[in-house]
C-alpha positions in Angstrom: -5.4 -48.4 73.2 -2.6 -46.1 74.4 -1.8 -45.1 70.8 -5.3 -44.8 69.7 -6.0 -41.2 71.2 -2.8 -39.6 69.6 -3.6 -41.2 66.3 -7.1 -39.9 66.3 -5.9 -36.4 67.3 -3.4 -36.6 64.5 -6.1 -37.6 62.0 -8.6 -35.0 63.1 -5.9 -32.2 63.0 -4.8 -33.3 59.4 -8.5 -33.1 58.5 -8.9 -29.8 59.8 -5.9 -28.4 58.2 -6.9 -29.9 55.0 -10.4 -28.4 55.3 -8.8 -25.0 56.1 -6.6 -25.2 53.2 -9.5 -25.9 50.8 -11.8 -23.3 52.0 -9.4 -20.5 52.3 -7.7 -20.9 49.0 -8.3 -17.8 47.0 -10.6 -18.1 43.8 -10.2 -15.7 40.9 -12.7 -13.2 40.1 -12.0 -13.5 36.4 -9.3 -14.3 34.0 -8.4 -13.4 30.5 -6.2 -15.3 28.0 -4.6 -13.4 25.1 -6.1 -15.2 22.0 -3.9 -14.3 19.2 -0.6 -15.7 20.2 0.3 -19.2 21.6 3.6 -20.9 22.5 4.5 -24.7 22.2 5.3 -27.0 25.0 8.9 -27.2 26.0 9.7 -24.0 23.9 12.0 -21.2 24.9 9.1 -18.9 25.6 7.5 -21.5 28.1 10.9 -21.7 29.8 11.1 -17.9 30.0 7.4 -17.8 31.3 8.2 -20.3 34.1 11.2 -18.4 35.2 9.1 -15.2 35.1 6.3 -16.6 37.1 8.8 -17.7 39.7 10.3 -14.4 39.9 7.0 -12.5 40.2 5.6 -14.8 43.0 8.9 -14.4 45.0 9.7 -10.8 44.7 6.0 -9.4 44.7 5.1 -9.8 48.3 7.9 -7.6 49.5 6.6 -4.4 48.3 3.1 -5.5 47.0 4.2 -4.8 43.5 7.0 -6.0 41.0 7.4 -6.2 37.4 10.2 -7.7 35.3 11.2 -9.0 31.9 12.5 -12.5 31.0 14.4 -13.4 27.9 15.0 -11.7 24.6 12.8 -11.2 21.5 11.0 -13.0 20.0 10.7 -15.1 23.3 10.8 -12.2 25.6 7.8 -12.0 28.1 7.0 -9.2 30.5 5.3 -9.7 33.7 3.6 -7.8 36.6 2.0 -8.4 40.0 0.1 -6.2 42.2 -1.4 -6.8 45.7 -4.2 -4.9 47.1 -2.6 -1.9 49.4 -4.1 -3.2 52.7 -2.8 -6.7 52.3 0.0 -7.9 54.5 3.2 -9.9 53.0 1.7 -13.2 53.9 -1.7 -12.6 52.2 0.0 -11.2 49.2 2.3 -14.1 49.1 -0.6 -16.5 49.3 -2.6 -14.9 46.6 0.4 -14.7 44.2 1.2 -18.4 44.8 -2.3 -19.2 44.0 -2.2 -17.0 41.0 0.8 -18.6 39.3 -0.8 -21.9 39.4 -4.2 -20.9 38.2 -3.2 -18.7 35.4 -1.2 -21.3 33.5 -4.1 -24.0 34.0 -6.5 -21.3 32.6 -4.4 -20.2 29.8 -2.0 -23.1 29.1 -0.5 -22.1 25.8 -1.5 -18.4 25.4 1.6 -15.9 25.5 -0.5 -13.4 27.3 -2.8 -13.7 30.3 -4.4 -11.6 33.2 -5.7 -13.0 36.4 -7.7 -11.0 39.1 -8.4 -11.9 42.7 -9.7 -9.9 45.7 -6.2 -9.5 46.8 -3.9 -9.6 43.8 -3.6 -9.2 40.1 -1.0 -11.1 37.8 -0.3 -10.3 34.3 2.2 -11.3 31.5 2.5 -10.9 27.8 4.8 -11.1 24.9 3.7 -7.6 24.1 5.3 -4.7 26.0 2.8 -3.1 28.5 4.8 -1.4 31.1 4.4 2.2 32.0 1.3 2.9 30.0 -2.5 2.8 30.7 -4.1 -0.3 29.4 -7.7 0.3 28.9 -8.5 -3.3 27.9 -9.3 -5.7 29.1 -11.5 -4.5 32.2 -14.9 -5.6 33.8 -17.5 -4.2 36.1 -19.1 -5.5 39.0 -21.9 -4.1 41.0 -24.0 -4.9 44.0 -27.7 -5.7 43.2 -29.2 -3.4 45.6 -30.3 0.3 45.1 -29.8 3.1 47.7 -32.9 4.2 49.6 -32.4 7.9 48.2 -29.8 8.0 45.4 -29.3 11.7 45.4 -27.5 12.3 48.6 -25.8 8.9 48.3 -24.2 9.3 44.9 -23.3 12.9 45.8 -21.2 11.5 48.7 -19.8 8.5 46.9 -18.6 10.1 43.7 -17.2 12.9 45.8 -15.2 10.3 47.7 -14.0 8.7 44.5 -12.9 11.9 43.1 -10.8 12.7 46.2 -9.3 9.1 46.1 -8.2 9.6 42.6 -5.9 12.4 43.8 -4.9 10.4 46.8 -3.9 7.4 45.0 -2.0 9.1 42.2 -0.2 11.2 44.6 0.7 8.6 47.0 3.9 6.5 47.0 1.9 3.1 46.9 -0.6 4.3 44.5 -3.3 3.2 46.7 -5.9 5.1 48.8 -9.1 4.1 50.9 -11.6 6.4 52.6 -15.1 6.7 54.0 -17.7 9.4 54.0 -20.9 10.0 55.8 -24.1 10.1 53.5 -26.1 13.2 54.6 -28.8 15.4 53.2 -32.6 15.1 52.8 -33.6 11.5 52.5 -30.4 10.0 53.6 -30.3 7.0 55.8 -29.3 8.0 59.4 -25.6 6.9 60.1 -25.2 5.5 56.6 -21.5 5.6 55.3 -20.0 4.8 52.0 -16.4 3.3 51.8 -14.1 3.3 48.7 -10.9 2.1 47.5 -8.7 3.3 44.5 -5.3 1.7 43.2 -3.0 1.8 40.3 -0.2 -0.4 39.0 3.1 1.4 40.2 4.8 1.3 36.8 2.5 4.3 35.9 3.3 8.0 36.3 1.2 10.0 38.7 -0.8 11.7 35.7 -1.3 8.3 34.0 -2.7 6.8 37.4 -5.1 9.7 37.7 -6.2 9.4 34.1 -6.7 5.6 34.3 -8.9 6.2 37.4 -11.0 8.9 36.0 -11.4 7.0 32.8 -12.6 3.8 34.7 -15.0 6.0 36.7 -16.4 7.5 33.5 -16.8 4.0 32.0 -18.7 2.8 35.2 -21.1 5.6 34.7 -22.0 4.3 31.3 -22.8 0.9 32.7 -26.5 1.7 33.2 -27.1 -1.7 35.2 -24.1 -0.7 37.6 -24.0 3.0 38.2 -27.2 3.2 40.3 -26.3 0.5 43.0 -25.0 0.8 46.4 -21.8 -0.9 45.5 -19.6 -1.5 42.6 -16.0 -1.7 41.2 -14.2 -1.5 38.0 -11.2 -3.7 37.6 -8.7 -3.1 34.9 -5.2 -4.1 33.8 -3.8 -0.7 35.0 -6.1 0.6 37.9 -9.2 -0.4 39.8 -11.6 1.2 42.1 -14.4 0.0 44.4 -17.1 1.4 46.7 -19.6 -0.3 49.2 -21.8 0.6 52.1 -19.7 -1.6 54.4 -16.0 -1.8 55.0 -14.2 -4.2 52.6 -10.7 -3.4 53.3 -8.4 -3.7 56.3 -8.7 -1.4 59.3 -5.1 -0.4 59.0 -5.7 1.1 55.5 -8.6 3.5 56.6 -7.6 7.1 56.1 -9.4 10.4 56.4 -9.7 11.5 52.8 -9.2 15.3 52.0 -9.2 16.5 48.3 -5.7 17.4 47.3 -5.2 20.6 45.6 -1.8 19.8 44.4 -2.8 17.6 41.4 -3.8 19.4 38.1 -6.8 18.2 36.5 -6.1 15.3 34.0 -7.6 15.5 30.6 -10.1 12.5 30.3 -10.3 10.2 27.2 -12.2 12.0 24.4 -14.4 9.0 23.6 -15.2 5.3 24.6 -16.3 2.8 22.1 -18.0 -0.5 22.8 -19.0 -3.3 20.3 -21.9 -5.3 21.8 -22.3 -8.9 20.7 -22.6 -9.4 16.9 -24.3 -6.0 16.6 -20.9 -4.2 16.5 -22.3 -0.9 16.9 -20.1 2.0 18.7 -21.2 4.2 21.5 -19.2 7.3 21.5 -19.5 10.0 24.1 -17.5 12.8 25.3 -16.4 12.2 28.8 -15.6 15.1 31.1 -13.4 14.9 34.3 -15.4 17.5 36.2 -19.1 16.8 36.4 -21.3 19.5 38.2 -22.5 18.0 41.3 -26.1 19.1 41.0 -26.3 18.0 37.3 -25.0 14.6 38.2 -27.3 14.0 41.1 -30.4 14.8 38.8 -29.1 12.4 36.2 -28.5 9.6 38.6 -31.8 10.1 40.1 -33.7 10.0 36.8 -32.0 6.9 35.7 -32.5 5.3 39.2 -36.4 5.8 38.8 -36.3 4.2 35.2 -34.3 1.2 36.4 -36.5 0.4 39.2 -39.0 -1.0 36.6 -36.4 -3.2 34.9 -35.7 -6.8 35.7 -33.3 -7.3 38.7 -30.6 -9.7 38.4 -30.5 -11.9 41.3 -26.8 -12.2 41.8 -23.8 -10.1 41.4 -23.8 -8.2 38.1 -20.8 -7.9 35.9 -20.0 -6.5 32.6 -16.8 -6.9 30.6 -15.1 -4.8 27.9 -12.2 -6.5 26.2 -10.5 -6.8 22.9 -8.0 -9.6 21.6 -8.6 -11.5 24.9 -10.8 -14.5 25.8 -12.6 -14.2 29.0 -13.1 -16.8 31.5 -14.8 -16.6 35.0 -13.4 -18.0 38.1 -15.5 -20.2 40.5 -17.4 -17.3 42.0 -20.8 -18.1 40.9 -21.4 -14.6 39.4 -23.7 -13.8 36.6 -23.4 -11.0 34.2 -23.2 -9.5 30.6 -20.3 -9.3 28.3 -19.2 -6.5 26.0 -16.8 -8.2 23.5 
């Protein structure tokens, strides 16, 4: 009898630790496998990839970003990891440890892959991708709810995002967060919007700004996303997100003031999508500076039209990609693909 109590306590403690480990393990938002190049088991490329992944998970948590190359052509592999700027070292390490396991399970023989989580990104490829803006693959996510009055809400949100572009591009960590009060006729009393912007740190300042501006412009083309109270674009080189609640750590909250020191970044001249088997292209000139009043009117009109459309009952996502195979993580999300 004397030993039964300690044993029961031990079993209970073990069970609780096991349950905690199971429930807190990060689940990927989405992963992409490069579908044009494969390696064979026990090959030189696989050995280089294993060494690379170990290096990324070991060195990434220190500064929240790390990129490196392993091996020589034709078996050379480049890799990069990025943790969200408000995560601490242990949170970053936990996310990357999970990522290196999940990515090879999801893409077991592909020479290139990307996997995203809320707290981190991991990417590797046999094709050089450092120091340049990668526009594909990327995916969109949105809240399913609409603002009570879209005009003041989106005027505040996109003003905030514009200021965060400058903050992120000009900051040493290429990461910025901020909040803004939603005011004006029809605004909900006391409502605020919160946003985050981040780039991979291999980019230059101008490239980071260009990436974020391009991501924002592409998000506006997502008609099922751009009128919601929350949304995000997650890409290979940059990402942004906005919500009506704080979704980042308190330590990262900063007062955002637009920075006049950054010159305007020329946006991409066009964006092309091929949807399903229809393979038709949508091209539109994208401008970096949108007159606030004109934008508010456009958003208001789109909002009224979309209210009559069928609402998705879960988080909505849209994906734009080329030369990659898309696989969703265990998130229960539903959405549409642009392949």
